[in-house]
C-alpha positions as CSV (number, residue, x, y, z in Angstrom):
1,X,65.2,38.7,-161.0
2,X,62.2,38.5,-158.7
3,X,59.9,39.4,-161.4
4,X,61.3,36.5,-163.6
5,X,60.7,34.1,-160.7
6,X,57.2,35.3,-160.3
7,X,56.5,34.8,-164.0
8,X,57.8,31.2,-163.9
9,X,55.8,30.5,-160.7
10,X,52.7,31.9,-162.4
11,X,53.0,29.4,-165.3
12,X,53.4,26.4,-162.9
13,X,50.2,27.6,-161.1
14,X,48.4,27.9,-164.5
15,X,49.1,24.3,-165.3
16,X,47.8,23.2,-161.9
17,X,44.6,25.2,-162.5
18,X,44.1,23.8,-166.0
19,X,44.5,20.2,-164.7
20,X,41.8,20.9,-162.0
21,X,39.5,22.3,-164.6
22,X,40.1,19.2,-166.9
23,X,39.3,16.7,-164.1
24,X,36.3,18.8,-162.9
25,X,34.8,19.1,-166.4
26,X,35.2,15.3,-166.9
27,X,32.9,14.7,-164.0
28,X,30.2,17.1,-165.2
29,X,27.3,16.5,-167.4
30,X,27.8,17.7,-171.0
31,X,28.3,21.5,-171.2
32,X,26.9,23.4,-174.1
33,X,27.6,27.1,-175.0
34,X,24.1,27.4,-176.5
35,X,22.7,26.8,-172.9
36,X,24.8,29.2,-170.9
37,X,22.7,29.3,-167.7
38,X,22.5,25.5,-167.6
39,X,26.2,25.2,-168.1
40,X,26.9,27.9,-165.6
41,X,24.9,26.1,-163.0
42,X,26.8,22.9,-163.6
43,X,30.1,24.6,-163.3
44,X,29.5,26.6,-160.1
45,X,28.2,23.4,-158.4
46,X,31.6,21.7,-158.8
47,X,33.9,22.3,-155.8
48,X,36.9,21.2,-157.8
49,X,36.2,23.7,-160.5
50,X,35.8,26.5,-158.0
51,X,39.0,25.6,-156.3
52,X,40.7,25.6,-159.7
53,X,39.3,29.1,-160.3
54,X,40.9,30.3,-157.1
55,X,44.2,28.7,-158.2
56,X,44.0,30.4,-161.6
57,X,43.3,33.8,-159.9
58,X,46.5,33.4,-157.8
59,X,48.3,32.7,-161.1
60,X,46.9,35.9,-162.6
61,X,48.1,37.8,-159.5
62,X,51.6,36.4,-159.8
63,X,51.8,37.1,-163.5
64,X,50.5,40.7,-163.1
65,X,53.0,41.3,-160.4
66,X,55.8,40.3,-162.7
67,X,54.4,42.3,-165.7
68,X,54.3,45.5,-163.7
69,X,57.9,46.0,-164.1
70,X,58.9,43.5,-166.9
71,X,57.8,43.8,-170.6
72,X,55.5,41.0,-171.8
73,X,58.2,39.5,-174.1
74,X,60.7,39.1,-171.3
75,X,58.4,36.5,-169.6
76,X,57.7,34.5,-172.8
77,X,60.4,32.0,-172.2
78,X,58.8,30.9,-169.0
79,X,55.6,30.3,-170.9
80,X,57.5,28.1,-173.4
81,X,59.0,26.1,-170.5
82,X,55.5,25.5,-169.1
83,X,54.5,23.7,-172.3
84,X,57.1,21.1,-171.5
85,X,55.4,20.5,-168.1
86,X,52.1,20.5,-169.8
87,X,53.1,17.7,-172.2
88,X,54.5,15.6,-169.3
89,X,51.2,16.0,-167.4
90,X,49.0,15.3,-170.4
91,X,51.0,12.2,-171.5
92,X,51.5,10.8,-167.9
93,X,48.3,11.8,-166.2
94,X,45.7,11.6,-169.0
95,X,47.4,9.2,-171.4
96,X,47.4,11.6,-174.3
97,X,49.8,11.0,-177.2
98,X,50.4,13.9,-179.5
99,X,50.8,13.2,-183.2
100,X,53.8,14.3,-185.2
101,X,52.0,17.3,-186.5
102,X,51.1,18.4,-182.9
103,X,54.7,18.0,-181.8
104,X,55.6,20.3,-184.7
105,X,53.1,22.8,-183.6
106,X,54.5,22.8,-180.1
107,X,58.0,23.3,-181.3
108,X,56.9,26.3,-183.5
109,X,55.2,27.7,-180.4
110,X,58.3,27.5,-178.3
111,X,60.4,28.9,-181.2
112,X,58.0,31.9,-181.5
113,X,58.3,32.7,-177.7
114,X,62.1,32.4,-177.8
115,X,62.3,34.5,-181.0
116,X,60.2,37.3,-179.4
117,X,62.1,37.2,-176.2
118,X,65.4,37.7,-178.0
119,X,64.2,41.1,-179.1
120,X,64.8,42.4,-175.5
121,X,68.5,41.9,-175.7
122,X,70.3,45.2,-175.2
123,X,71.6,47.2,-178.1
124,X,75.0,49.0,-178.4
125,X,74.2,51.9,-176.0
126,X,71.8,50.0,-173.7
127,X,72.0,47.7,-170.7
128,X,69.8,44.7,-170.0
129,X,68.1,46.6,-167.2
130,X,67.1,49.3,-169.6
131,X,65.4,46.9,-171.9
132,X,63.7,45.1,-169.1
133,X,61.8,48.1,-167.9
134,X,58.3,49.2,-168.9
135,X,58.9,52.9,-169.7
136,X,55.3,54.0,-169.6
137,X,55.0,53.3,-165.9
138,X,51.8,52.9,-164.0
139,X,50.2,56.1,-165.4
140,X,49.1,54.5,-168.7
141,X,46.6,52.2,-166.9
142,X,45.4,55.1,-164.8
143,X,44.7,57.3,-167.7
144,X,43.1,54.6,-169.9
145,X,40.0,56.0,-171.6
146,X,37.0,53.7,-171.9
147,X,37.0,54.0,-175.7
148,X,40.4,52.6,-176.1
149,X,39.7,49.8,-173.7
150,X,36.7,48.8,-175.8
151,X,39.0,48.6,-178.8
152,X,40.5,45.6,-177.1
153,X,37.5,44.1,-175.3
154,X,34.8,44.3,-178.0
155,X,36.9,42.3,-180.7
156,X,37.9,39.8,-177.9
157,X,34.3,39.1,-177.2
158,X,32.8,38.9,-180.7
159,X,34.5,35.6,-181.8
160,X,33.8,33.6,-178.6
161,X,30.2,34.8,-178.5
162,X,29.7,33.7,-182.0
163,X,31.0,30.3,-181.1
164,X,28.7,30.1,-178.1
165,X,25.6,31.1,-180.0
166,X,26.1,29.7,-183.5
167,X,28.8,27.1,-183.8
168,X,28.5,25.1,-180.5
169,X,26.5,22.2,-181.8
170,X,26.2,18.8,-180.2
171,X,28.7,16.4,-181.8
172,X,27.0,13.0,-182.4
173,X,25.8,10.8,-185.2
174,X,27.5,9.6,-188.4
175,X,27.4,13.0,-190.1
176,X,28.3,15.1,-187.2
177,X,31.2,17.6,-187.5
178,X,34.5,16.6,-185.8
179,X,35.5,18.4,-182.6
180,X,37.4,21.6,-183.2
181,X,39.9,21.8,-180.4
182,X,41.7,24.7,-182.2
183,X,38.5,26.7,-182.2
184,X,37.9,26.3,-178.5
185,X,41.5,27.1,-177.7
186,X,41.6,30.2,-179.7
187,X,38.2,31.5,-178.4
188,X,39.2,30.8,-174.8
189,X,42.7,32.2,-175.4
190,X,41.5,35.5,-176.7
191,X,39.2,35.9,-173.7
192,X,41.8,34.9,-171.2
193,X,44.3,37.2,-173.0
194,X,41.9,40.1,-172.5
195,X,41.5,39.0,-168.8
196,X,45.3,39.3,-168.4
197,X,45.4,42.7,-170.1
198,X,42.9,44.2,-167.7
199,X,44.3,42.4,-164.7
200,X,47.7,44.0,-165.6
201,X,46.0,47.4,-165.7
202,X,44.6,46.9,-162.1
203,X,48.1,45.7,-160.9
204,X,49.7,48.8,-162.4
205,X,47.2,51.1,-160.7
206,X,47.8,49.3,-157.4
207,X,51.6,49.6,-157.9
208,X,51.1,53.3,-158.5
209,X,49.2,53.8,-155.2
210,X,46.0,54.4,-157.1
211,X,44.0,51.6,-155.5
212,X,41.1,53.9,-154.7
213,X,40.6,54.7,-158.4
214,X,40.4,51.0,-159.5
215,X,36.7,50.7,-159.1
216,X,36.1,53.9,-161.1
217,X,38.2,52.5,-164.0
218,X,36.9,49.9,-166.6
219,X,39.6,47.3,-165.6
220,X,37.8,45.3,-162.9
221,X,34.5,45.0,-164.8
222,X,36.1,44.0,-168.1
223,X,38.4,41.6,-166.2
224,X,35.5,39.8,-164.6
225,X,33.4,39.7,-167.8
226,X,36.2,38.4,-170.0
227,X,37.3,36.0,-167.3
228,X,33.8,34.4,-166.8
229,X,33.3,33.9,-170.5
230,X,36.8,32.7,-171.1
231,X,36.7,30.1,-168.3
232,X,33.3,28.9,-169.5
233,X,34.6,28.3,-173.0
234,X,37.8,26.7,-171.6
235,X,35.7,24.3,-169.6
236,X,33.6,23.3,-172.6
237,X,36.8,22.7,-174.6
238,X,38.5,20.7,-171.9
239,X,35.5,18.5,-171.6
240,X,35.4,17.7,-175.3
241,X,39.1,17.8,-176.3
242,X,42.6,16.9,-175.0
243,X,44.4,18.9,-172.3
244,X,47.6,19.4,-174.3
245,X,45.9,20.8,-177.4
246,X,43.6,23.1,-175.6
247,X,46.0,24.6,-173.1
248,X,48.8,25.0,-175.8
249,X,46.5,26.9,-178.1
250,X,45.1,28.9,-175.2
251,X,48.7,29.8,-174.2
252,X,50.0,30.9,-177.5
253,X,46.7,32.9,-178.3
254,X,46.5,34.6,-174.9
255,X,50.2,35.7,-174.9
256,X,50.0,37.1,-178.5
257,X,46.9,38.9,-177.5
258,X,48.4,40.2,-174.3
259,X,51.6,41.5,-176.2
260,X,49.6,43.3,-178.8
261,X,46.9,44.7,-176.4
262,X,49.5,45.9,-173.9
263,X,51.2,47.7,-176.7
264,X,48.0,49.6,-177.6
265,X,46.9,50.2,-174.0
266,X,49.9,50.6,-171.8
267,X,52.7,51.5,-174.2
268,X,54.5,48.1,-174.2
269,X,58.0,48.9,-175.4
270,X,59.0,47.8,-178.9
271,X,62.6,48.0,-180.2
272,X,63.5,50.6,-182.9
273,X,66.5,48.9,-184.3
274,X,65.7,46.8,-187.3
275,X,67.3,43.5,-186.1
276,X,65.4,43.4,-182.8
277,X,62.2,44.7,-184.4
278,X,62.5,41.9,-186.9
279,X,62.8,39.4,-184.1
280,X,59.7,40.8,-182.4
281,X,57.7,40.7,-185.6
282,X,59.0,37.2,-186.4
283,X,57.9,36.0,-183.0
284,X,54.3,37.1,-183.6
285,X,54.2,35.7,-187.1
286,X,55.5,32.3,-185.8
287,X,52.9,32.3,-183.2
288,X,50.3,32.6,-186.0
289,X,52.0,29.9,-188.0
290,X,51.8,27.6,-184.9
291,X,48.1,28.1,-184.8
292,X,47.7,27.0,-188.4
293,X,49.9,23.9,-187.9
294,X,47.7,22.6,-185.1
295,X,45.2,20.0,-186.5
296,X,41.8,21.6,-186.9
297,X,39.8,18.7,-185.6
298,X,40.3,16.1,-182.9
299,X,40.9,12.5,-183.9
300,X,37.8,10.4,-183.9
301,X,37.8,7.7,-181.3
302,X,36.8,4.3,-182.8
303,X,33.6,3.1,-181.4
304,X,33.6,-0.6,-180.2
305,X,31.3,-2.9,-182.1
306,X,28.9,-4.8,-180.1
307,X,28.2,-8.4,-181.3
308,X,24.7,-8.9,-182.8
309,X,22.3,-11.2,-180.9
310,X,21.0,-13.6,-183.4
311,X,18.2,-16.0,-182.9
312,X,18.7,-19.6,-184.2
313,X,16.7,-20.2,-187.3
314,X,15.2,-23.5,-186.0
315,X,13.8,-21.7,-182.9
316,X,12.1,-18.9,-184.8
317,X,8.4,-19.7,-185.3
318,X,7.4,-19.7,-189.0
319,X,5.5,-16.6,-190.1
320,X,1.8,-17.4,-190.4
321,X,-0.3,-15.6,-192.9
322,X,-3.8,-14.8,-191.9
323,X,-6.5,-16.9,-193.6
324,X,-9.1,-14.9,-195.4
325,X,-12.6,-16.4,-195.7
326,X,-14.1,-16.1,-199.2
327,X,-16.2,-13.0,-199.5
328,X,-18.0,-11.6,-202.5
329,X,-15.9,-8.4,-202.4
330,X,-12.6,-10.4,-202.3
331,X,-13.5,-12.4,-205.4
332,X,-12.0,-11.1,-208.7
333,X,-14.4,-9.5,-211.0
334,X,-14.0,-12.1,-213.7
335,X,-14.9,-14.9,-211.3
336,X,-17.8,-13.0,-209.8
337,X,-19.2,-12.7,-213.3
338,X,-18.8,-16.4,-214.0
339,X,-20.5,-17.2,-210.7
C-alpha cells in the first residue's frame, strides 16, 4: 500500500515540475536543438527551471522507491489519474482547449494504462501479493552488463539526437512546417523513460545494500546523460507547444518504454496465462494507438491583421519626370540624318 501511495505522489510531483518547466520556458528566448550550447546556457540561467529540475528529481526518487517492489504495470493507474490533473491545470492555468481528437487520444491513453494494469490481477492459484511482487529482486540491476544496457540506451538516444541535429528548424514564414508537438513528446518521452529505467536500477541497488557499487555500474552515467537530453528536448517542446499535448505524449511514451525496458533489463514479470497476457499486450498496443490518434501538428494561431496606413491621394505629390535636354546622342537616327 505504501508503494502505491508513493507512485501516486510521484505523478503529482511530475505535474508540478512540468508546470514549472512550462512557465520557465515561456520566459526564455527561443530555444533551438541545433544550438545546444546556447540553449543550455539559457536553461541553466533560469532559477525557475532549476527549481523545477529539483522537483522532477524528487518525483523520480518517489517513483523509483515504489517500483523497487511493485511491477511497472501496477503503477499505471496512477499515471492515468495524473492526466486528469494535467488537463485541469492546462485548461484552467494556461487556457488550453483540447480538440475532440485530442480528447479521444487521452481516453485511449487512459484505457491503455487500465488495460495493462488489469493484467496483474491474480489467477486461480495466486494472491494479489504474489502478482504485485518483482520476482527478480535487486540482483538484476547489480548484475546488469554494459552491453545489455546499451541495447536500451543507444536506440533511446538515436531518435532525439536526429531531431536535435536535423529536424529542429525554425518555424516561421508562410511556407514553414507546422509545429510537431507529437514529435517533441515522443523524443522527450523516450529519453525520460530511459532516465526512469536507469534510475530504477540505482534504486534497486541501493535497496539491496549495494550502494558502494553504484558508481561502478553504468546506471548513474546513463541516467544523467538521458536526463539532460530529455529535459532539453522537453523544454523546447513546452516552449513551442501546449502543455497538455506534450506532457500526455511524454507520459505514455515514457511508461511504455519503461515497461518494455524493465522487462529486458530487470526481469519485469509478465503473466503466462493467455487472458492476462492478452491484456498486457493489448495495453501496449493501445498506447501505440494513442500516439497515432494525437494530431501530428499544432493548430496554427491566426495572426492579427494590421491596418494599412494609406496616404490621401490629394496630399501625394505628383511624380515628376526628369527633363532631358536635347543632345545629339539622344536624337533618333532618322532625325539626326534629316538634320
